[in-house]
C-alpha positions as MATLAB code, in Angstrom:
seq = 'MDWWKKSIAYQIYPKSFKDSNNDGKGDIRGIISKLDYIKDLGADLIWISPIYSSPMKDNGYDVSDYYTIDATYGSMEDFDELLEQAHQRNMRVVMDLVINHTSNEHPWFIESSNSKENPYRNYYYWRDGKNGEEPNNWAAYFHETAWTYDKKTDQYYLGVFSPYQPDLNWENPTVRKDLYQMINWWLDKGLDGFRLDAINLISKVPGLPDNQPKDGEKYVFDHTKFVDGPRVHEFLKEMNRQTFNNHDCVAIGECAYVHPGKAVKFTAKERSELDMVFTFEHTDYYKAYGKNPKKLKEIITNWQKELHNKGWSGICFSNHDLPRIVTSFGHEYQYRKASAKLFATLLLTLEGTPFIYQGDELGLPDTRYETIEDYDDISAKKLYREKKRLGFDETTIMKAVQKHGRDRSRSPMHWDNSQYLGFSTVQPWIKPNTACSDINVANSLNQSDSVLNYYKEMITIRKANPTLVFGNYELLDSKDEIFAFRRFDEKGNFLIILNVSEAENEFLHPLLGKNSAKVIINNYPKDFSLKQNTITLKPYQAIVLHV';
ca = [
      22.353   11.350   -8.029;
      18.826   11.674   -6.720;
      18.977   15.127   -5.106;
      15.401   15.670   -6.001;
      14.003   13.268   -3.550;
      15.559   15.145   -0.671;
      14.380   18.724   -2.187;
      11.883   20.886   -0.749;
      10.354   22.598   -3.725;
       8.490   25.727   -3.921;
       6.454   26.685   -6.973;
       6.032   30.110   -8.468;
       3.423   31.441  -10.289;
       5.598   34.341  -11.728;
       2.722   36.569  -12.559;
       1.446   36.686   -8.922;
       4.348   36.386   -7.198;
       6.137   39.652   -7.081;
       6.072   42.909   -9.494;
       9.852   44.762   -9.451;
       8.889   47.373  -12.080;
       5.332   48.600  -11.007;
       3.549   47.164  -14.122;
       1.033   45.161  -11.908;
       2.721   41.909  -12.992;
       5.132   39.645  -11.299;
       8.592   39.107  -12.999;
      11.952   37.551  -12.667;
      13.294   40.482  -11.088;
      10.775   40.384   -8.366;
      11.073   36.411   -7.836;
      15.393   37.500   -7.318;
      14.549   39.790   -4.785;
      12.367   37.289   -2.743;
      15.118   34.277   -3.102;
      16.291   34.895    0.607;
      12.647   34.372    1.568;
      12.341   31.070    0.317;
      16.036   29.875    1.230;
      14.671   30.984    4.963;
      11.677   28.975    4.349;
      13.783   26.070    4.019;
      12.868   25.291    0.271;
      15.907   24.382   -1.978;
      13.713   23.643   -5.486;
      11.923   26.341   -7.099;
       9.558   25.473   -9.959;
       8.495   28.493  -11.849;
       5.490   28.441  -14.232;
       6.182   29.343  -17.786;
       7.853   32.677  -18.260;
       8.448   31.815  -22.179;
       7.338   34.218  -24.765;
       3.415   33.863  -25.215;
       0.210   35.756  -25.954;
      -1.011   34.849  -22.626;
      -4.035   33.484  -23.588;
      -3.762   30.768  -21.183;
      -0.908   32.479  -18.850;
       2.180   31.464  -20.713;
       0.769   27.647  -21.178;
       0.762   28.267  -24.709;
       4.008   28.985  -26.009;
       4.771   31.110  -29.352;
       8.942   31.112  -28.805;
      10.810   28.282  -26.350;
      13.936   29.996  -26.605;
      13.224   33.990  -25.333;
      11.839   34.875  -22.137;
       8.544   36.622  -22.433;
       9.001   40.690  -21.945;
       6.256   40.452  -19.296;
       8.501   38.664  -17.044;
      12.044   40.452  -18.251;
      14.711   38.948  -20.240;
      17.192   36.269  -20.866;
      19.928   38.407  -18.617;
      17.245   38.576  -15.723;
      17.053   34.862  -15.844;
      20.830   33.915  -16.064;
      20.597   36.326  -12.973;
      18.381   34.555  -11.429;
      19.904   31.058  -11.835;
      23.186   32.221  -10.807;
      21.603   33.770   -7.664;
      19.487   30.818   -6.880;
      22.546   28.373   -7.227;
      24.719   30.602   -5.020;
      21.962   30.077   -2.313;
      22.264   25.962   -3.220;
      18.939   25.847   -4.462;
      17.931   24.698   -7.876;
      15.427   26.025  -10.446;
      13.248   24.046  -12.559;
      10.971   25.895  -15.355;
       7.704   24.632  -17.006;
       7.980   22.665  -20.161;
       4.534   22.891  -22.475;
       5.193   20.546  -25.363;
       1.897   18.815  -25.565;
       0.976   21.988  -27.458;
       2.542   25.273  -28.454;
       0.532   28.764  -28.876;
      -1.222   29.237  -32.305;
       1.248   32.226  -32.364;
       4.119   29.727  -32.537;
       6.321   30.125  -35.796;
       5.806   26.403  -36.255;
       2.241   27.023  -36.269;
       1.869   29.758  -38.290;
       3.991   28.020  -41.187;
       2.145   24.803  -40.592;
      -1.093   26.894  -41.470;
       0.134   28.613  -44.565;
      -0.627   25.542  -46.948;
      -1.118   21.814  -46.869;
       2.019   21.385  -48.948;
       4.290   23.466  -45.822;
       6.971   21.466  -44.349;
       5.400   22.063  -41.117;
       2.265   21.286  -41.577;
       2.651   17.776  -40.131;
       3.718   19.343  -37.001;
       0.613   19.241  -35.615;
      -3.105   17.483  -36.416;
      -4.840   18.497  -39.482;
      -7.553   16.863  -40.595;
     -10.522   17.186  -42.873;
     -13.928   18.050  -41.717;
     -17.021   15.575  -41.914;
     -20.334   15.836  -42.890;
     -19.461   19.680  -43.233;
     -18.752   19.518  -39.462;
     -15.628   18.933  -37.207;
     -13.136   15.545  -38.081;
     -14.532   14.609  -34.274;
     -16.708   14.894  -31.728;
     -14.186   15.671  -29.002;
     -14.747   18.480  -26.375;
     -11.843   20.262  -25.552;
     -10.702   21.083  -21.618;
     -11.112   25.237  -21.893;
     -13.230   25.133  -25.306;
     -16.601   23.557  -26.533;
     -15.045   21.625  -29.333;
     -11.254   20.560  -29.560;
     -11.211   21.417  -33.512;
     -10.958   24.883  -34.827;
     -11.508   25.483  -38.500;
      -9.115   27.232  -40.694;
     -10.551   29.146  -43.909;
      -7.429   29.288  -45.681;
      -6.146   25.822  -45.841;
     -10.114   24.105  -45.561;
      -9.172   21.849  -42.965;
      -9.250   21.924  -38.666;
      -6.716   21.627  -36.381;
      -6.907   19.901  -33.177;
      -6.308   21.442  -29.516;
      -7.213   19.578  -26.872;
      -7.000   22.287  -24.661;
      -8.383   25.382  -26.580;
      -7.959   26.634  -30.080;
      -4.929   29.082  -28.878;
      -3.066   25.613  -28.096;
      -2.618   23.344  -31.023;
      -1.523   19.822  -30.036;
       1.725   18.986  -31.402;
       2.131   15.663  -33.554;
       4.618   13.690  -31.760;
       4.140   10.954  -34.168;
       6.390   13.188  -36.303;
       9.942   12.692  -35.577;
      11.124   16.074  -36.549;
       8.875   17.621  -34.120;
      10.729   15.174  -31.049;
      14.260   16.365  -32.689;
      13.580   20.244  -32.367;
      12.029   19.328  -28.833;
      14.798   17.467  -27.338;
      17.171   20.346  -29.039;
      15.310   22.958  -26.976;
      15.289   21.031  -23.964;
      19.109   20.389  -24.185;
      19.629   24.122  -24.820;
      18.005   25.115  -21.627;
      20.155   21.982  -19.531;
      23.454   23.490  -21.127;
      22.503   26.917  -19.677;
      22.573   25.482  -16.469;
      18.810   24.796  -15.783;
      18.053   22.070  -12.875;
      15.162   20.595  -15.151;
      11.458   20.976  -16.040;
       8.189   20.526  -14.778;
       6.734   18.927  -17.753;
       3.000   20.293  -18.163;
       0.219   17.563  -19.381;
       3.254   15.323  -20.611;
       1.324   11.551  -20.826;
      -1.217   13.527  -23.567;
       1.588   13.722  -25.975;
       0.162   10.242  -27.422;
      -3.112   10.249  -29.137;
      -5.279    6.955  -29.968;
      -4.330    6.807  -33.530;
      -7.256    7.390  -36.174;
      -8.548   10.123  -33.648;
     -11.888    8.304  -33.683;
     -15.218    9.912  -32.031;
     -16.051    9.669  -28.525;
     -19.553    7.882  -27.139;
     -22.229   10.539  -27.312;
     -23.484   11.675  -24.245;
     -27.217   12.688  -23.696;
     -27.539   14.257  -27.107;
     -24.194   16.389  -26.557;
     -22.503   17.539  -29.651;
     -19.110   17.431  -28.278;
     -18.118   14.946  -26.016;
     -15.322   15.008  -23.376;
     -13.438   11.652  -23.017;
      -9.861   11.865  -21.992;
      -9.028    8.183  -22.917;
      -8.537    9.292  -26.505;
      -5.757   11.489  -25.826;
      -4.071   10.370  -22.681;
      -1.718    7.308  -22.106;
      -1.747    6.852  -25.993;
      -0.138    3.865  -27.165;
       3.570    5.651  -27.789;
       3.481    7.519  -24.447;
       6.007    5.487  -22.997;
       8.172    5.149  -25.805;
       8.293    9.016  -26.330;
       9.380    9.381  -23.181;
      12.029    6.827  -23.260;
      13.573    8.410  -26.125;
      13.431   11.831  -24.652;
      14.944   10.949  -21.355;
      17.891    9.217  -23.763;
      18.237   12.107  -25.690;
      18.028   14.932  -23.052;
      17.713   14.391  -19.343;
      20.122   11.215  -19.112;
      23.080   13.312  -20.197;
      22.702   15.851  -17.390;
      22.178   15.986  -13.819;
      18.452   17.325  -13.457;
      15.072   16.319  -12.536;
      12.254   15.652  -14.986;
       8.791   16.140  -13.410;
       5.696   14.657  -14.904;
       2.345   16.315  -14.710;
       0.155   13.286  -15.826;
      -3.493   13.672  -15.577;
      -5.652   10.604  -14.482;
      -2.573    8.590  -12.889;
      -3.084    5.788  -10.033;
      -0.181    4.382   -8.432;
       0.752    1.734  -10.920;
       0.802    3.976  -13.901;
       3.095    6.104  -11.626;
       5.586    3.477  -11.202;
       5.774    2.715  -15.032;
       6.212    6.529  -15.516;
       8.753    6.456  -12.597;
      10.785    3.356  -11.936;
      14.380    4.066  -12.226;
      15.253    1.047  -14.667;
      12.416    2.148  -17.099;
      14.434    5.683  -17.739;
      11.248    7.539  -18.564;
      10.463   10.017  -15.834;
      12.197   11.063  -12.397;
       8.560   11.416  -10.654;
       5.139   12.493  -11.402;
       2.512   14.391   -8.992;
       0.132   12.442   -7.083;
      -3.554   13.909   -8.034;
      -6.130   11.177   -7.030;
      -6.577   12.727   -3.715;
      -7.193   16.528   -5.170;
      -9.586   15.289   -7.866;
     -11.319   12.992   -5.547;
     -11.842   16.608   -3.052;
     -12.512   18.454   -6.179;
     -15.507   16.215   -7.190;
     -16.897   14.970   -3.700;
     -15.742   17.485   -1.151;
     -13.789   16.584    2.052;
     -13.638   12.894    3.140;
     -10.846   11.889    5.971;
     -11.330    8.217    5.393;
     -11.061    8.393    1.535;
      -7.927   10.854    1.798;
      -6.235    7.955    4.252;
      -7.178    5.090    1.553;
      -5.849    7.249   -1.713;
      -2.644    8.138    0.204;
      -2.062    5.027    1.837;
      -2.320    3.422   -1.527;
       0.555    5.715   -3.180;
       2.632    5.216   -0.223;
       2.839    1.649   -0.235;
       2.543    1.393   -4.009;
       5.554    3.336   -4.921;
       7.618    2.571   -2.072;
      10.978    1.511   -3.653;
       9.599    1.031   -7.141;
       8.895    4.685   -7.966;
       8.668    8.518   -6.773;
       5.627   10.927   -6.676;
       5.492   14.894   -6.268;
       3.456   15.271   -3.726;
       0.969   18.311   -3.189;
      -2.091   19.611   -1.995;
      -2.493   22.949   -3.838;
      -1.003   24.766   -6.996;
      -1.970   27.062   -9.498;
      -4.964   24.936  -10.795;
      -6.114   23.810   -7.483;
      -7.954   25.369   -4.666;
      -6.092   26.657   -1.571;
      -5.409   23.783    0.833;
      -7.497   25.123    3.658;
     -10.544   25.712    1.165;
     -10.474   22.287   -0.081;
      -8.890   20.137    2.514;
      -9.183   22.363    5.692;
     -10.860   24.932    7.259;
     -11.140   28.398    5.860;
     -12.382   30.330    9.053;
     -12.175   29.636   12.925;
      -9.562   26.342   12.410;
      -7.572   28.284    9.561;
      -4.609   28.584   11.178;
      -4.835   24.436   12.860;
      -5.342   23.167    9.416;
      -2.988   24.846    7.579;
      -0.342   23.560    9.557;
      -2.211   19.758    9.963;
      -1.900   19.814    6.022;
       2.039   21.160    6.343;
       2.515   18.414    8.709;
       1.199   15.790    6.617;
       2.810   17.015    3.543;
       6.506   17.036    5.148;
       6.039   13.620    6.413;
       5.056   11.555    3.408;
       7.452    9.686    1.029;
       7.705   11.797   -2.241;
       9.026   15.323   -2.879;
       6.811   17.785   -1.124;
       5.837   20.903   -3.030;
       4.391   23.926   -1.419;
       2.351   26.586   -3.457;
       3.316   30.095   -3.238;
       0.691   31.210   -0.523;
      -0.029   27.834    1.205;
       2.676   28.607    3.661;
       1.001   31.652    4.790;
      -2.253   29.459    5.269;
      -3.998   31.454    2.465;
      -7.588   30.629    1.653;
      -9.231   30.704   -2.009;
      -9.790   34.067   -3.528;
     -13.429   34.644   -4.750;
     -14.366   37.144   -7.546;
     -18.020   38.507   -7.578;
     -18.710   38.853  -11.555;
     -16.878   36.854  -14.456;
     -15.338   40.437  -15.515;
     -12.944   39.755  -12.543;
     -11.853   36.328  -13.828;
      -8.729   36.065  -16.173;
      -8.958   32.122  -16.333;
     -10.005   30.606  -19.497;
     -11.438   27.630  -18.184;
     -13.577   29.787  -15.754;
     -15.082   31.521  -18.967;
     -15.916   28.475  -20.808;
     -17.875   27.108  -17.506;
     -19.750   30.579  -17.148;
     -20.412   30.237  -21.018;
     -21.741   26.348  -20.591;
     -23.767   27.548  -17.055;
     -25.495   30.497  -18.896;
     -26.179   28.273  -21.854;
     -28.065   25.637  -19.583;
     -30.104   28.547  -18.222;
     -28.716   28.963  -14.900;
     -29.201   32.182  -12.847;
     -26.148   34.141  -12.338;
     -25.894   33.967   -8.387;
     -25.661   29.792   -9.256;
     -23.154   30.126  -11.983;
     -21.066   32.559  -10.091;
     -20.757   30.054   -7.253;
     -19.464   27.406   -9.602;
     -16.971   29.368  -10.992;
     -15.792   30.255   -7.741;
     -15.244   26.716   -6.763;
     -13.977   25.697   -9.910;
     -12.230   28.527  -11.780;
      -8.491   28.347  -11.286;
      -8.008   32.152  -10.419;
      -9.201   30.878   -6.895;
      -5.400   30.569   -6.477;
      -3.607   32.868   -8.792;
      -4.146   36.400   -7.200;
      -1.108   38.172   -6.128;
       1.045   36.961   -3.078;
       0.420   38.556    0.102;
       3.594   40.092    1.272;
       2.393   42.947    3.601;
      -0.821   44.574    4.517;
      -0.415   47.675    2.110;
      -2.917   48.613   -0.651;
      -2.122   45.733   -2.973;
      -0.405   43.597   -0.291;
       3.427   44.600   -0.967;
       3.088   42.653   -4.584;
       3.271   45.772   -6.255;
       2.653   49.802   -5.935;
      -0.327   49.664   -8.971;
      -3.265   47.744   -9.548;
      -2.132   44.448  -10.285;
      -3.332   42.205  -13.591;
      -5.925   40.919  -11.283;
      -7.598   41.659   -8.017;
      -5.561   40.705   -4.927;
      -7.502   38.937   -2.137;
      -8.113   42.161    0.118;
     -10.543   39.819    2.461;
      -7.574   38.871    3.766;
      -4.986   41.034    3.629;
      -3.736   40.636    7.384;
      -2.736   36.999    6.136;
       0.675   37.958    4.945;
       4.398   37.554    4.988;
       5.341   40.563    7.373;
       2.762   39.801    9.751;
       3.526   35.915    9.913;
       7.026   36.424   10.497;
       6.021   38.452   13.595;
       3.988   35.641   14.903;
       5.918   32.736   16.705;
       2.414   30.904   16.154;
       2.116   31.939   12.389;
       1.427   29.089    9.539;
       4.560   30.357    8.126;
       6.530   29.601   11.441;
       4.964   26.197   11.492;
       6.335   25.323    7.722;
       9.602   26.541    8.585;
       9.823   23.948   11.343;
       8.443   21.168   10.081;
      10.771   21.720    7.221;
      13.794   21.642    9.560;
      12.449   18.173   11.189;
      11.956   16.500    7.731;
      15.689   17.827    6.748;
      17.050   16.546    9.949;
      15.438   12.860    9.628;
      16.065   11.051    6.290;
      13.657    8.387    7.937;
      10.447   10.659    6.891;
      11.831   11.001    3.456;
      12.727    7.245    2.796;
      11.432    5.106    5.608;
       8.497    2.604    5.838;
       5.076    3.755    5.718;
       2.287    2.000    7.942;
      -1.252    3.207    8.213;
      -2.647    2.775   11.915;
      -5.982    1.760   13.112;
      -8.373    4.414   13.975;
     -11.688    6.180   13.725;
     -12.521    7.534   10.426;
     -11.572   11.317   11.036;
      -7.927   10.312   12.601;
      -5.131    9.846   10.271;
      -2.598    8.204   12.051;
       0.841    6.699   10.751;
       4.267    5.741   11.496;
       7.287    6.255    9.161;
      10.058    3.878   10.573;
      13.615    2.353    9.667;
      16.453    1.340   11.609;
      17.306    5.350   12.280;
      14.129    6.510   13.689;
      10.448    5.730   14.124;
       7.946    7.967   13.740;
       4.430    8.233   15.077;
       1.983   10.822   13.083;
      -1.675   11.885   14.506;
      -3.476   14.119   12.479;
      -7.490   15.018   13.630;
      -8.755   15.581   10.274;
     -11.976   17.244   11.730;
     -13.784   20.515   13.494;
     -14.549   17.868   16.515;
     -12.561   16.475   19.303;
     -11.567   12.688   18.626;
      -9.779   10.153   20.929;
      -6.863    7.776   19.524;
      -5.590    5.169   21.443;
      -2.657    2.797   20.111;
       0.036    0.692   22.431;
       2.975    3.133   21.142;
       1.605    6.058   22.907;
       2.170    4.117   26.512;
       6.079    3.872   25.542;
       7.820    6.254   28.348;
      10.487    7.299   25.448;
       7.756    8.744   23.467;
       8.962   12.198   22.328;
       6.812   15.031   21.024;
       8.847   16.638   17.897;
       6.179   19.285   17.037;
       2.631   19.797   18.151;
       0.281   22.634   16.221;
      -1.046   22.988   19.530;
       1.744   23.313   21.673;
      -0.114   23.741   25.100;
      -2.487   20.994   24.542;
      -1.261   17.320   24.838;
      -3.252   14.994   27.342;
      -2.356   11.758   26.840;
      -4.081    8.910   29.652;
      -3.413    5.247   29.619;
      -2.431    5.085   25.658;
      -5.109    7.318   24.579;
      -4.681   11.023   23.563;
      -7.500   13.704   22.880;
      -7.103   15.606   19.833;
      -8.371   19.038   19.474;
      -9.909   19.962   16.095;
      -7.536   19.847   13.212;
      -4.472   18.876   15.792;
      -1.504   17.646   14.671;
       1.014   15.518   16.337;
       4.518   14.204   15.595;
       6.030   11.796   17.998;
       9.642   10.039   18.098;
       8.878    6.856   19.457;
];
């Protein structure tokens, strides 16, 4: 029963969503208080970033106990109530599951580091040093080196994210057995599935060989040694067989560096591995090279074509690791609303499960902090140290941190325009984005032309038309800035026309000449000029026609 294919997912970053007890941090009871808001939006699948016990070195992506809720967020009783309340509203709940690594404060790791003979030693990757230095030259995502020296046992342990996040050794069958037991415990509780963090990192290249040295760097980053390792599919099949396959649930993979061919291998039903993986190729491209509507069309079309009837993806344009949609893909200023609505249209007319990240339904832009002290993100701090070491001036460094640091999308949710934006009555754990306090839920609900109301309308359209979920996809010929495509099957024929540009553009197509063409939604409701099969589109105009 693939209910998740028809779902509209909403991602909650719990620390920044809603503070119910005024300690400056969001919590589970805050989420419960906003379930009706999410339901009213039209979302029916909630993904919650990690809420397990954690020292919070990476905001919960460093788990110290998989079986307990961190006190920051409340209690297991609170979580049980959240699950019950969500289910009463016909909404499902998915938790983030971080099983490539644990926290270095997890009991397994504490035991593991006690002695070389400890039964938990082989739960992690421990290695002798080489020539008085690290076992190899790997750099980590959030740290200069992927290895941390432990004086007590005179060995190093591997953490491809940070020293606080030692990698679990999936080669050890006991590790896998313990993880599967924990997964089943949550599923038996009634949880509806998991978003599996960094899941294609669980198999490493045997022998953990050195990376090719680059430009005299001591530590070299090269994901090919620890992403999609030789046993990754074997491990995923085994996990599916032992856990997900026995429950009515969804397994969503966060798989780095994935292209459509790999996505099919991960998600094809007959392979019994994952139910879907996220599409990141377009966000990775925009992060690296900036806006490029032509490339956006190419990437999305490739995914739509290659996965159709073969696999499934989760579609997103933003999340807790990425910039906000209007900042990376759209326009932050004059065309903020129009571009936010355009990407809502795109998100909700593609095949794949759409994921909306909290605040994107308001059209929020990135948050930018002035000093490194305002940042909490360990990756932003690593970037700052690197740039400092290379001799860049403070202004240049902070521009890079503002652009790449992950806190740009993690500031508190905008509920109203009170001092702390309705998130809390006290100073939040991270500064609110007061520069755009007028963009908030309270205002948006009262404005008929708000981004929020447009999202609601678009979600209603998708839910009423299975063609937009399961139909065929065809890219239509147009100039680079126009993204025009059809979604069609025996039930309907939809024409989606998007002007991904700050300039007016024309689009010509014979389908436009048909008298039966009916406008389903238009983000410039008063502007629809059609002359002899040609439509003139305003900057960031988005139109959906039923032909």
